[in-house]
N, C-alpha and C positions, 0 to 999 in steps of 0.2 A: 334737179338731181338731189336726192336725199343724201345725207352724210351720216356716217357713224364714227364716233370718237373711239379711238384705240389708244391705250397707254402702253408704251414699251420702253424698255431700258436698253441702251446700246453700249457695247464695250467702249471704253474711253478712246481707244485708237480710232474706231469708226466715227464716233461723235466728233473727234478732232478733225478728221478728214472732211466731214460734212461742214463743220464750221469754217474750215479753210476754203472750201469751195465757195461758200457764201461770201467770205472775205475777199476772194478773188473776183467776185461779181458774176460767177457762173450761175448762181441762183439768187433770187431775191430774199430768200429766207431758208431756214433749216427745214421748215415745212415743205417749201417748194422743192428742195433737194430730195427729200424723202418721197414726195409724190412723184417726182421725176424718175426716181429709182424703181418705184413700184410700177409705174407705167411701162418702163423698159422691160422689167421682169415679165409683166403681163403680155407684152408684145412678143417677147421671145418664146414664152410658153405657148401662145397661140400659133406661132410659126412652127414650133416643134410638133404640136398636135396635128397641124395640116400636113407636115412632112410624114409623120407616122401614118396618117390616113392614106397619103399618096402611095407609100411603100406597100401598105396592105392591099390597096387596089391593084398595084402591079403584081403583087404576089398572087392574088386571086386570079388575075388574068392568065398568068402562067400556069396555074393549077388547072384552070378551066380549059386551057389550050390542049391538055392531054400530055402524054409522055413525050419527052424530048428525044433527040437522036442518040444520046448516050445512055447505056444501061448502067454502067459502072463509073464511079468517079475516076478510076484509073484510066478509062477510055478518054475521058475529058482531059486528063493531064497529058496523055500521049498527044492528043490533038493540039493542046496548048504549046507543047514543046516544039511541034512542027512549025509553029508561027514565030518562034524565037530565033 
């Protein structure tokens, strides 16, 4: 895997949290801590993308299914109240 070097400045508070995590032994180095954070960020974004695509698919299925049984939102509210 190729690598690209990035330079960044962190706020003092965040840098201190990273240093503390390394001192506690959670990470072997500050670099490992940052790589871990970026990996978690990437995983979360990929999950969010999958979830959005799933919702789009469900939305498309409902649209393709044709009109529902309620014409007006108020009709849906009346039906919902009957179930409470």
